[in-house]
C-alpha positions as a printed Julia matrix, in Angstrom:
312×3 Matrix{Float64}:
 -59.08  -87.9    14.35
 -57.26  -84.71   13.63
 -56.12  -83.71   10.23
 -52.5   -82.82    9.57
 -52.07  -79.33    8.18
 -51.64  -79.29    4.5
 -49.01  -77.21    2.85
 -50.3   -75.66   -0.24
 -48.18  -74.58   -3.19
 -48.9   -70.93   -2.35
 -47.6   -71.42    1.2
 -44.45  -72.97   -0.13
 -43.92  -70.07   -2.54
 -44.43  -67.52    0.22
 -41.97  -69.23    2.5
 -39.39  -69.42   -0.3
 -39.79  -65.7    -0.99
 -39.24  -64.87    2.69
 -36.09  -67.0     2.74
 -34.81  -65.19   -0.35
 -35.48  -61.76    1.16
 -33.73  -62.73    4.37
 -30.67  -63.93    2.49
 -30.65  -60.75    0.41
 -30.8   -58.51    3.49
 -27.94  -60.48    5.02
 -25.86  -60.09    1.89
 -26.6   -56.39    1.73
 -25.61  -55.96    5.37
 -22.37  -57.88    4.98
 -21.27  -56.38    1.66
 -22.67  -52.87    1.87
 -19.2   -51.37    1.29
 -19.2   -52.99   -2.16
 -22.02  -50.68   -3.29
 -19.98  -47.44   -3.16
 -20.49  -45.13   -6.12
 -17.7   -45.18   -8.65
 -14.99  -42.58   -7.8
 -15.12  -39.3    -9.71
 -12.7   -39.23  -12.64
 -10.51  -36.53  -10.99
  -7.68  -36.62  -13.57
 -10.19  -36.14  -16.38
 -12.03  -33.34  -14.58
  -8.76  -31.55  -13.71
  -7.49  -31.82  -17.27
 -10.73  -30.38  -18.61
 -10.57  -27.55  -16.05
  -7.01  -26.65  -17.05
  -7.94  -26.66  -20.73
 -10.98  -24.48  -20.06
  -8.92  -22.0   -17.99
  -6.3   -21.74  -20.72
  -9.01  -21.13  -23.27
 -10.49  -18.31  -21.17
  -7.08  -16.74  -20.56
  -6.38  -16.82  -24.27
  -9.67  -15.04  -24.97
  -8.96  -12.48  -22.23
  -5.46  -11.91  -23.59
  -6.88  -11.32  -27.05
  -9.32   -8.77  -25.62
  -6.5    -6.96  -23.79
  -4.41   -6.93  -26.95
  -7.32   -5.34  -28.82
  -7.71   -2.7   -26.08
  -3.97   -1.97  -26.15
  -4.01   -1.46  -29.89
  -7.17    0.66  -29.89
  -5.58    3.99  -28.75
  -2.89    3.67  -31.44
  -5.54    3.08  -34.04
  -7.51    6.07  -32.82
  -4.47    8.32  -33.18
  -3.71    6.91  -36.62
  -7.33    7.46  -37.62
  -6.87   11.14  -36.88
  -3.8    11.04  -39.05
  -1.58   12.49  -36.36
  -1.61   15.77  -38.27
  -5.33   16.21  -38.79
  -5.71   14.1   -41.95
  -8.13   11.18  -42.09
  -6.33    9.2   -44.75
  -3.73    7.69  -42.42
  -6.06    5.12  -40.88
  -5.01    1.79  -39.42
  -5.1     0.1   -42.83
  -2.52    2.49  -44.21
   0.29    1.04  -42.09
   1.55   -2.37  -43.26
   3.87   -4.13  -40.84
   6.93   -5.83  -42.27
   6.96   -9.59  -42.58
   9.36   -9.94  -39.66
   7.53   -7.54  -37.37
   6.01   -8.99  -34.23
   2.25   -8.76  -33.93
   2.38   -8.82  -30.13
   2.06   -5.29  -28.68
   5.04   -4.39  -26.51
   4.17   -3.62  -22.88
   4.26    0.04  -21.87
   6.12    1.1   -18.75
   3.95    2.14  -15.81
   3.87    5.89  -15.28
   5.96    7.05  -12.32
   3.92    9.17   -9.88
   4.97   12.82  -10.03
   7.06   13.98   -7.1
   7.48   17.36   -5.4
   9.31   20.35   -6.81
  12.94   20.98   -5.96
  14.09   23.82   -3.72
  15.52   26.92   -5.36
  19.09   26.12   -4.26
  21.0    22.95   -3.28
  21.86   24.67    0.0
  18.31   24.09    1.24
  19.07   20.37    1.49
  21.4    20.16    4.47
  23.34   17.56    6.43
  23.68   15.13    3.54
  19.94   14.77    2.94
  19.3    14.15   -0.77
  16.32   15.38   -2.73
  15.17   11.78   -3.22
  15.24   11.22    0.54
  13.33   14.44    1.13
  10.73   13.49   -1.48
  10.3    10.06    0.12
   9.91   11.71    3.51
   7.26   14.08    2.15
   5.22   11.16    0.83
   5.33    9.54    4.29
   4.35   12.82    5.95
   1.27   13.19    3.75
   0.18    9.62    4.52
   0.71   10.37    8.22
  -1.44   13.5     7.92
  -4.26   11.72    6.09
  -4.32    8.87    8.6
  -4.48   11.27   11.56
  -7.38   13.24   12.92
  -6.15   16.57   11.59
  -8.97   18.77   10.36
  -8.82   18.99    6.58
  -6.24   16.19    6.38
  -7.95   14.73    3.33
  -7.24   17.93    1.38
  -3.49   17.87    2.03
  -2.97   16.67   -1.51
  -0.19   14.61   -3.06
   3.59   15.11   -3.26
   3.3    16.7    -6.71
   1.35   19.58   -5.13
   4.35   20.53   -2.99
   7.83   21.97   -3.24
  10.59   21.0    -0.83
  11.62   24.16    1.02
  14.08   22.86    3.62
  15.51   19.56    4.82
  17.87   19.42    7.8
  18.82   17.18   10.68
  16.79   17.44   13.87
  18.19   17.15   17.38
  16.24   15.06   19.84
  15.35   16.61   23.18
  13.48   15.68   26.35
  10.12   16.38   24.74
  10.87   14.71   21.41
  13.66   12.14   21.81
  15.67   10.75   18.95
  17.76   12.55   16.37
  16.2    12.6    12.92
  15.27   14.99   10.16
  13.09   18.05    9.76
  11.34   18.5     6.45
   9.58   21.7     5.36
   7.4    21.64    2.24
   4.86   24.09    0.85
   1.97   23.98   -1.6
  -0.42   26.68   -2.76
  -2.56   26.03    0.32
  -0.4    24.36    2.95
   2.91   24.58    4.75
   4.01   21.52    6.64
   6.87   20.91    9.05
   7.42   17.21    9.53
   9.82   15.3    11.74
  11.09   11.83   10.83
  13.17    9.53   13.01
  14.67    6.38   11.49
  12.55    6.9     8.39
   9.24    7.07   10.29
   7.12   10.17   10.87
   6.93   11.11   14.55
   5.26   14.55   14.39
   3.86   17.0    11.87
   2.6    20.57   11.97
   0.55   22.11    9.17
  -0.62   25.61    8.38
  -3.37   26.17    5.83
  -5.3    28.92    4.16
  -3.65   32.27    3.46
   0.0    31.71    4.29
   1.04   35.28    3.6
  -0.46   38.74    3.69
  -1.55   38.54    7.33
   1.7    39.81    8.8
   2.5    43.35    9.88
   4.88   43.84    6.96
   6.25   42.44    3.72
   8.13   39.7     5.65
   6.2    37.23    7.79
   8.22   34.7     9.85
   6.36   31.41   10.2
   4.5    31.48   13.51
   5.21   27.76   14.07
   8.77   27.95   12.81
  10.14   27.8    16.35
  10.15   24.03   16.0
  13.11   24.48   13.68
  15.27   26.74   15.85
  14.68   25.87   19.5
  14.83   22.86   21.77
  12.31   21.82   24.38
  11.44   24.08   27.29
  12.3    21.1    29.48
  15.92   21.45   28.29
  16.18   25.21   28.85
  19.81   26.0    29.58
  20.89   22.48   28.65
  20.59   22.23   24.89
  22.4    19.53   22.98
  25.16   21.12   20.95
  26.03   21.64   18.17
  22.47   22.39   17.16
  21.22   22.74   13.57
  18.6    25.46   13.26
  16.38   26.74   10.49
  14.01   29.64    9.91
  11.28   30.03    7.28
   8.56   32.54    6.43
   6.79   34.3     3.6
   7.92   37.41    1.71
   6.18   39.79   -0.63
   7.55   40.32   -4.17
   8.91   43.74   -3.17
  11.42   42.1    -0.8
  14.83   41.58   -2.39
  16.87   40.46    0.62
  16.28   38.82    4.01
  18.87   38.26    6.75
  18.56   36.11    9.84
  20.88   36.58   12.84
  21.02   33.85   15.49
  23.53   33.09   18.19
  25.88   35.87   17.12
  26.04   34.84   13.43
  24.12   36.32   10.5
  22.98   34.33    7.45
  21.45   35.63    4.25
  18.22   33.81    3.55
  17.32   32.2     0.23
  14.21   33.65   -1.41
  12.24   30.78   -2.89
   8.92   31.49   -4.65
   7.5    33.78   -1.99
   9.32   32.18    0.96
  12.56   32.91    2.79
  14.73   30.08    4.1
  17.74   30.42    6.41
  19.77   27.9     8.37
  22.89   27.7    10.54
  24.46   25.87   13.44
  24.7    26.89   17.08
  27.66   25.98   19.23
  26.28   27.6    22.39
  23.04   28.03   24.29
  20.93   31.06   23.34
  17.97   32.85   24.88
  16.91   35.19   22.04
  15.01   34.02   18.93
  16.42   34.64   15.44
  16.45   38.3    14.42
  14.87   38.7    10.97
  15.28   41.71    8.69
  13.97   42.39    5.2
  15.14   44.87    2.54
  13.77   46.08   -0.76
  15.73   46.31   -4.02
  17.15   49.7    -3.03
  18.54   48.32    0.23
  15.94   49.99    2.38
  14.94   48.16    5.56
  11.27   47.23    5.15
  10.91   44.73    8.01
  12.53   44.19   11.4
  11.3    41.43   13.7
  12.33   43.55   16.7
   9.49   45.91   15.74
   6.98   43.16   14.98
   4.48   42.83   17.88
   3.39   39.38   16.66
   6.93   37.97   16.72
   8.19   36.28   19.9
  11.69   37.7    20.26
  12.78   35.67   23.29
  12.8    31.91   23.62
  10.38   30.41   26.14
C-alpha cells in the first residue's frame, strides 16, 4: 500500500517563493519602462550655468579694468614730470565722474610715405588707393615663392614712387594699374587688375651705385614703358608710360625723352620719376639724361653700355 507524498511546510514555503519570483519577473518585464531614471533638471542646470558664466565674466571684466588702469597709475606714479608725489592717491575723481575706464581706439597701422609731388599719382589714382594696392602687393609677395619674400617688410617701410594706369597686352591682358614703391632695401613694381595683384617684380640689395654714372635707370623699368613683344608694331594707344631709376645727390636735373616728347623727371629721395603718354608706336626706349647743379651733362643713356636703347 503506497503512501501519498506529504507536503511539508518547507515545501509549501519554497513553492510560494517561486510563485512570487515568477510574478515579480513578469511585472518587471511588463513595466520595465516605468523604472526610467528621473529626468535631469535641465532648467535648473541651465540657470546655474548662466549664473556661473556671468559671475566669471564679471571677474574677468574687473581684471581687465584693473589692467587698463594700471598704465595710467604707473605714469601718475612717476609724476609725469619726474616727481613721485603725484601718485594714484593724489587724484580724487569728482562725485559725478564715471569709474568705468573709457575704451581706447585701436591704433591704425602705419601706411607708406607719400610721393614728393602729387604728379606722381596719375590717372585719378589716389594716395589711399595706392597705399591699399601696396598692402596687397606685399601680401602677394609674401605668399609667393620669391626668394627673400619674408623680408619685404610692411607698408610703413615704403614710399609710393609712382602710380599710373597700365594697358593690357597679349602677354598680360586686362587694363589695370602699375604701382612703384621703394624702401631702403627694395624696389617693387606691381600690377593690379580689378583690385587684385596679377604680377610683381622686386629688386633688392644695393639699388644704386652700381651704374656707370650718377644716374641709373631701373633695369626692370621696361615694364612701365613698353608693351609685349607679341604686340610689336600693334600697341594699344594711347599708352601711359613711366620711367624710374636712382640718382646720386650731385644730380640736380633729369630729363626723359620718349616718342618725340621730353619730360622733366621728379627727383624724389634718390630716385627720378618721369611719365607721359604715347599716341603712336615707338621702337626706341626712353632717352635719359642727367645734369648737375651747374647744368653740365653728367649722364646720357645713349652712352650707357648697360642700357637697352631699342625696344625688343
